[in-house]
C-alpha positions as CSV (number, residue, x, y, z in Angstrom):
1,M,-10.7,0.5,-25.6
2,Q,-10.8,3.4,-23.2
3,G,-14.5,2.7,-22.4
4,D,-13.8,-0.9,-21.7
5,W,-11.0,0.1,-19.4
6,A,-13.1,2.5,-17.5
7,A,-15.8,-0.1,-17.1
8,T,-13.5,-2.7,-15.6
9,T,-11.6,-0.3,-13.3
10,L,-12.6,2.0,-10.5
11,R,-14.6,4.8,-12.0
12,L,-14.2,8.1,-10.3
13,N,-17.2,10.4,-10.9
14,F,-16.8,13.9,-9.7
15,Y,-19.5,16.4,-9.0
16,R,-19.5,19.8,-7.3
17,N,-22.0,20.8,-4.6
18,C,-21.6,24.5,-3.7
19,T,-17.9,24.9,-3.0
20,Q,-17.1,21.4,-1.9
21,L,-15.9,18.4,-4.0
22,H,-17.6,15.1,-3.3
23,Y,-16.9,11.7,-4.7
24,V,-19.6,9.4,-5.9
25,Y,-18.4,5.8,-5.9
26,N,-20.1,3.7,-8.6
27,S,-23.2,5.9,-8.3
28,I,-24.1,4.3,-5.0
29,A,-25.1,6.8,-2.3
30,I,-24.4,6.3,1.4
31,T,-27.8,5.3,2.9
32,L,-29.0,4.6,6.5
33,R,-28.8,1.0,7.5
34,D,-30.6,-0.9,10.1
35,H,-27.4,-2.6,11.3
36,V,-23.7,-1.8,11.4
37,M,-22.0,-2.3,8.0
38,N,-18.4,-3.4,8.7
39,V,-15.9,-2.2,6.1
40,V,-12.2,-3.1,5.9
41,G,-9.5,-1.6,3.8
42,I,-6.4,-3.9,3.7
43,D,-3.1,-3.3,2.0
44,V,-1.0,-6.4,2.2
45,G,2.4,-5.0,1.2
46,Y,5.8,-6.6,0.9
47,S,7.2,-4.7,3.9
48,N,4.1,-3.8,6.0
49,L,0.6,-5.0,6.6
50,K,-1.7,-1.9,6.7
51,L,-5.3,-2.0,7.9
52,A,-8.1,0.6,8.1
53,Y,-11.4,-0.7,9.4
54,G,-14.6,0.2,11.2
55,P,-18.3,0.8,10.6
56,A,-19.1,2.5,7.3
57,D,-20.6,5.4,9.1
58,G,-18.4,5.3,12.2
59,A,-14.9,5.9,13.5
60,L,-11.9,4.6,11.5
61,K,-9.2,2.5,13.2
62,T,-5.8,1.8,11.6
63,V,-3.1,-0.8,12.3
64,I,0.3,-1.3,10.8
65,R,2.4,-4.4,11.3
66,P,5.6,-5.7,9.6
67,A,4.8,-8.0,6.7
68,G,6.8,-11.0,7.8
69,A,4.9,-14.4,7.8
70,A,6.1,-18.0,7.9
71,P,5.2,-21.4,9.4
72,K,5.5,-21.5,13.2
73,E,8.5,-23.9,13.2
74,H,10.6,-21.3,11.5
75,F,10.6,-19.1,14.6
76,G,12.9,-19.7,17.5
77,S,12.4,-18.8,21.2
78,R,13.8,-15.8,23.0
79,F,17.2,-16.1,24.7
80,D,15.7,-15.3,28.1
81,G,13.0,-17.9,27.8
82,R,10.1,-15.4,27.6
83,S,7.3,-15.8,25.1
84,Q,7.2,-13.9,21.9
85,D,4.4,-11.4,22.7
86,D,4.3,-9.7,19.3
87,F,3.5,-12.9,17.3
88,L,0.1,-13.3,15.6
89,H,-0.8,-16.9,15.2
90,V,-3.0,-17.8,12.3
91,Q,-4.0,-20.8,10.2
92,V,-3.2,-21.3,6.5
93,N,-4.7,-24.4,5.0
94,G,-4.5,-26.1,8.4
95,Q,-0.9,-25.1,9.1
96,E,0.0,-22.7,11.9
97,F,1.7,-19.5,10.7
98,V,3.3,-16.6,12.6
99,A,2.5,-13.3,10.9
100,G,2.9,-9.6,11.4
101,V,6.6,-9.7,12.4
102,S,9.8,-8.5,10.8
103,T,10.8,-10.7,7.9
104,D,14.2,-11.4,9.3
105,R,12.7,-13.1,12.4
106,A,12.0,-16.3,10.5
107,E,14.8,-18.9,10.2
108,M,15.4,-20.7,6.9
109,W,12.6,-18.9,5.2
110,E,12.8,-16.4,2.4
111,R,10.4,-13.5,2.0
112,S,8.5,-13.3,-1.3
113,L,9.7,-10.6,-3.6
114,H,8.0,-11.5,-6.9
115,A,4.9,-10.7,-8.9
116,D,3.0,-13.8,-7.6
117,Y,3.2,-12.6,-4.0
118,A,-0.6,-12.5,-3.7
119,K,-0.8,-16.2,-4.3
120,T,1.7,-17.3,-1.6
121,D,0.9,-18.8,1.8
122,S,2.7,-15.9,3.5
123,Y,0.3,-13.4,1.8
124,K,-2.6,-15.5,2.9
125,A,-1.2,-15.6,6.5
126,L,-1.0,-11.8,6.5
127,F,-4.5,-11.5,5.1
128,N,-5.8,-13.7,7.9
129,A,-3.8,-11.7,10.4
130,G,-5.5,-8.6,9.2
131,L,-8.9,-10.2,9.6
132,L,-7.9,-11.2,13.1
133,L,-6.8,-7.7,14.0
134,T,-10.1,-6.2,13.1
135,E,-11.9,-8.3,15.8
136,M,-14.8,-8.6,13.4
137,K,-16.7,-11.9,12.8
138,E,-18.4,-10.6,9.7
139,I,-17.2,-8.0,7.1
140,D,-19.7,-6.6,4.7
141,L,-17.1,-5.2,2.3
142,L,-13.4,-5.6,2.1
143,V,-11.4,-3.4,-0.3
144,T,-7.8,-4.1,-1.3
145,G,-5.5,-3.2,-4.2
146,L,-3.1,-4.7,-6.7
147,P,-0.1,-3.1,-8.5
148,V,-1.2,-1.3,-11.6
149,S,0.3,-3.9,-14.0
150,Q,-1.6,-6.7,-12.2
151,F,-4.8,-4.7,-11.9
152,Q,-4.9,-4.4,-15.6
153,D,-5.3,-8.2,-15.8
154,E,-9.0,-8.9,-15.2
155,S,-8.3,-12.6,-14.3
156,L,-6.0,-11.6,-11.5
157,R,-8.6,-9.2,-10.0
158,A,-11.2,-11.9,-10.2
159,D,-9.0,-14.5,-8.6
160,L,-8.1,-12.2,-5.7
161,E,-11.8,-11.3,-5.2
162,A,-12.7,-15.0,-5.2
163,R,-10.0,-16.0,-2.7
164,F,-10.7,-13.2,-0.3
165,S,-14.5,-13.7,-0.3
166,G,-16.3,-16.1,1.9
167,E,-15.5,-17.7,5.2
168,H,-11.9,-17.8,6.4
169,Q,-10.5,-20.0,9.2
170,V,-8.1,-17.5,10.7
171,T,-7.3,-19.5,13.8
172,K,-8.3,-22.9,15.1
173,K,-11.4,-21.5,16.9
174,R,-12.1,-18.3,14.9
175,T,-13.7,-17.8,11.5
176,V,-14.4,-14.5,9.7
177,N,-16.9,-14.2,6.9
178,V,-16.2,-11.7,4.2
179,K,-19.4,-11.0,2.2
180,K,-17.9,-9.0,-0.7
181,V,-14.5,-8.0,-2.0
182,K,-13.6,-5.1,-4.2
183,V,-10.1,-4.8,-5.9
184,V,-8.8,-1.5,-7.2
185,A,-5.6,-0.2,-8.6
186,Q,-3.3,0.3,-5.6
187,P,-2.6,4.1,-5.9
188,I,-6.3,5.0,-6.0
189,G,-6.5,4.4,-2.3
190,G,-3.9,7.0,-1.6
191,L,-5.6,9.5,-3.9
192,L,-9.0,9.1,-2.1
193,D,-7.2,9.5,1.2
194,Y,-5.6,12.7,0.2
195,V,-8.8,14.1,-1.3
196,N,-10.6,13.4,1.9
197,E,-7.8,15.0,4.0
198,V,-7.9,18.3,2.2
199,E,-11.6,18.5,1.4
200,E,-12.3,20.9,4.2
201,G,-9.0,22.8,3.8
202,P,-8.0,25.9,1.8
203,E,-9.4,25.9,-1.7
204,D,-6.0,26.0,-3.4
205,Q,-5.2,22.6,-1.8
206,R,-8.3,20.8,-2.9
207,I,-8.5,18.4,-5.8
208,T,-11.3,19.4,-8.1
209,D,-13.0,17.8,-11.1
210,E,-10.8,19.9,-13.4
211,H,-7.5,18.4,-12.2
212,R,-5.5,15.9,-14.1
213,I,-4.0,13.9,-11.3
214,L,-0.8,11.9,-11.4
215,V,-0.7,9.5,-8.4
216,V,2.7,7.9,-7.6
217,D,2.9,5.1,-5.1
218,P,6.4,3.9,-4.2
219,G,6.1,0.6,-2.4
220,F,8.7,-1.9,-1.2
221,Y,8.6,-4.2,-4.3
222,S,7.0,-2.0,-6.9
223,L,6.4,1.6,-7.7
224,D,3.1,2.3,-9.3
225,W,1.6,5.3,-11.0
226,V,-1.8,6.2,-12.4
227,L,-3.1,9.2,-14.2
228,V,-6.7,10.2,-13.5
229,S,-8.3,12.6,-16.0
230,N,-12.0,13.4,-16.5
231,G,-12.8,11.0,-13.6
232,Q,-11.2,8.0,-15.3
233,L,-7.9,6.1,-15.0
234,Q,-5.9,6.6,-18.2
235,R,-4.6,3.1,-19.0
236,Q,-1.9,4.0,-21.5
237,S,-0.3,6.5,-19.0
238,S,-0.4,4.2,-15.9
239,G,2.2,1.6,-15.0
240,T,4.5,-0.2,-12.7
241,S,8.3,-0.3,-12.1
242,I,10.1,-2.8,-9.9
243,K,12.9,-0.2,-9.1
244,A,11.2,0.5,-5.8
245,S,12.2,0.8,-2.1
246,S,13.7,-2.7,-1.8
247,V,16.2,-2.0,-4.7
248,L,17.0,1.4,-3.2
249,L,17.7,-0.1,0.3
250,E,19.9,-2.8,-1.3
251,Q,21.9,0.0,-3.1
252,A,22.2,1.8,0.2
253,G,23.7,-1.3,1.8
254,I,26.3,-1.5,-1.0
255,F,27.3,2.1,-0.4
256,I,27.6,1.4,3.3
257,A,29.9,-1.6,2.6
258,E,32.1,0.5,0.4
259,E,32.8,2.9,3.2
260,H,32.6,0.6,6.3
261,G,33.8,-2.8,5.0
262,A,30.6,-4.7,5.7
263,K,27.3,-4.8,3.9
264,V,24.0,-4.3,5.7
265,S,21.0,-6.4,4.9
266,V,17.9,-4.9,3.4
267,E,15.9,-6.1,6.4
268,T,18.3,-4.3,8.8
269,L,17.8,-1.0,7.0
270,E,14.0,-1.7,6.6
271,N,13.6,-2.3,10.4
272,A,15.6,0.8,11.3
273,I,13.5,3.0,9.0
274,R,10.3,1.4,10.3
275,S,11.4,2.1,13.9
276,G,12.5,5.7,13.1
277,K,16.1,5.1,13.9
278,E,18.7,7.4,12.4
279,S,21.6,5.0,12.7
280,I,22.4,1.3,12.9
281,L,25.1,-0.6,14.7
282,L,27.7,-2.1,12.3
283,M,30.7,-4.0,13.5
284,G,30.5,-2.3,16.9
285,E,30.2,1.3,15.5
286,R,27.2,3.6,14.8
287,V,26.6,4.3,11.1
288,E,24.3,7.2,10.2
289,L,21.8,6.2,7.5
290,A,20.8,9.5,6.0
291,P,23.8,10.0,3.7
292,F,23.6,6.5,2.2
293,L,19.8,6.6,1.8
294,K,20.1,10.0,0.1
295,K,22.9,8.7,-2.3
296,A,20.9,5.6,-3.2
297,S,17.8,7.7,-3.8
298,E,19.6,10.0,-6.1
299,T,21.0,7.0,-8.0
300,L,17.8,5.1,-8.5
301,S,14.8,7.3,-8.1
302,S,15.7,9.4,-11.2
303,V,15.4,6.2,-13.3
304,T,11.9,5.6,-12.1
305,A,10.9,9.3,-12.7
306,T,12.1,8.9,-16.3
307,S,9.9,5.8,-16.7
308,I,6.9,7.9,-15.6
309,Q,7.8,10.7,-17.9
310,K,8.0,8.3,-20.9
311,A,4.6,6.9,-20.0
312,L,3.0,10.3,-20.1
313,R,4.3,11.2,-23.5
314,V,1.1,9.9,-25.1
315,E,-0.9,12.5,-23.2
316,S,-1.7,15.8,-24.9
317,M,-1.8,17.7,-21.6
318,S,0.4,17.7,-18.5
319,P,-0.9,16.6,-15.1
320,D,-2.0,19.5,-12.9
321,V,-0.9,18.0,-9.5
322,I,1.1,15.0,-8.3
323,V,-0.1,13.0,-5.3
324,L,2.7,11.0,-3.8
325,V,1.5,8.2,-1.5
326,G,2.9,5.0,0.1
327,G,5.7,4.1,2.5
328,G,8.5,5.0,0.1
329,S,7.4,8.5,-0.6
330,S,10.3,10.2,1.1
331,F,12.8,8.3,-1.0
332,F,11.4,9.4,-4.3
333,Q,9.9,12.9,-3.6
334,Q,13.0,14.9,-4.7
335,A,13.3,13.0,-8.0
336,I,9.6,13.3,-8.8
337,Q,9.7,17.0,-8.0
338,E,12.8,17.5,-10.2
339,A,11.2,15.5,-13.0
340,F,8.1,17.8,-12.9
341,P,9.5,21.1,-11.6
342,L,6.4,23.1,-12.5
343,L,4.0,20.9,-10.7
344,K,3.0,20.8,-7.0
345,V,3.8,17.5,-5.4
346,V,1.6,16.7,-2.3
347,T,1.6,13.9,0.2
348,P,-1.1,12.8,2.7
349,K,-0.3,12.5,6.3
350,N,1.4,9.3,7.4
351,P,1.5,8.1,3.7
352,V,2.4,4.5,4.6
353,L,-1.3,4.1,5.6
354,S,-2.8,6.2,2.8
355,N,-3.9,3.4,0.5
356,A,-5.6,1.4,3.3
357,R,-7.4,4.5,4.5
358,G,-8.5,5.3,1.0
359,F,-9.7,1.7,0.5
360,W,-11.9,2.1,3.7
361,L,-13.3,5.4,2.5
362,L,-14.2,3.8,-0.9
363,G,-15.8,0.8,0.9
364,G,-17.8,3.0,3.3
365,A,-19.3,4.9,0.3
366,S,-20.2,1.7,-1.5
367,V,-22.2,-0.3,1.1
């Protein structure tokens, strides 16, 4: 069973060259090409659309946009009559969608917070918006991820690869051709990003082939974790919890209501955090967010940490390091550290983009 799992998942083969650790992705070396090989790493999240793109042997570009998407008719006009300059207009099955905006901008349209998100029109609109943002007409390899629980289903991976491959009509006059698609377990992107970040750093910060690595990826809808040992994903010790950032923000809104008499929507808190705001305006008064986010984190993140601990009981050895990635990292870091007090918990820079960057690195090594 373990061999079958390794064969159908991303296989991480490590080898040491002098004092540096290098990754060999699927035993395919980076070779010189006669033309530019375009690679895109795309992470279509429930809260943000994250992109990392560029030539396989060139400079990396990144973009992050809110993950709101709905048909055009669900968006109103500005009160001052000016045009909405942050809208991305894309086509989905012949219908015009607006994508890449805050989810609360759409009227009479509910965001998708369920396991079938990847099959919705909103998801497709965000995917097309991502293709549009790359400004590429042809993509040699696109790498994306699925939550661990969905990645374990081979049919879901095959379905996503099929839907993302081929020619896409992203606007009325623009098509983008995606030659090949690779789907990996979501947290693996963050791991590759962190390994790349510390590869040239101090030796005690590097991830080596001897490490057993627990990767924890708190997203908006789900929190995923994978254990990597001997260069392979350990299926029995990897999993998904839906007690993630959206539930935490909802709980924070309840705590705010208990003290201030009015509940704050998840989208309001989400937008404030995305914008780096420390407070919100509620009934004409400023409310500091930090105490309520901290209280909600303490209430819920420990439950998720316990789920991870239970999943690791089948392992004979403890992880050596925990890599915390994803946009919700700050909410869960304390609970993860308390659950594993003897382990070092590390996080890549700007972790909200870590999966997308790692997807691009994987793609660049595979073309």
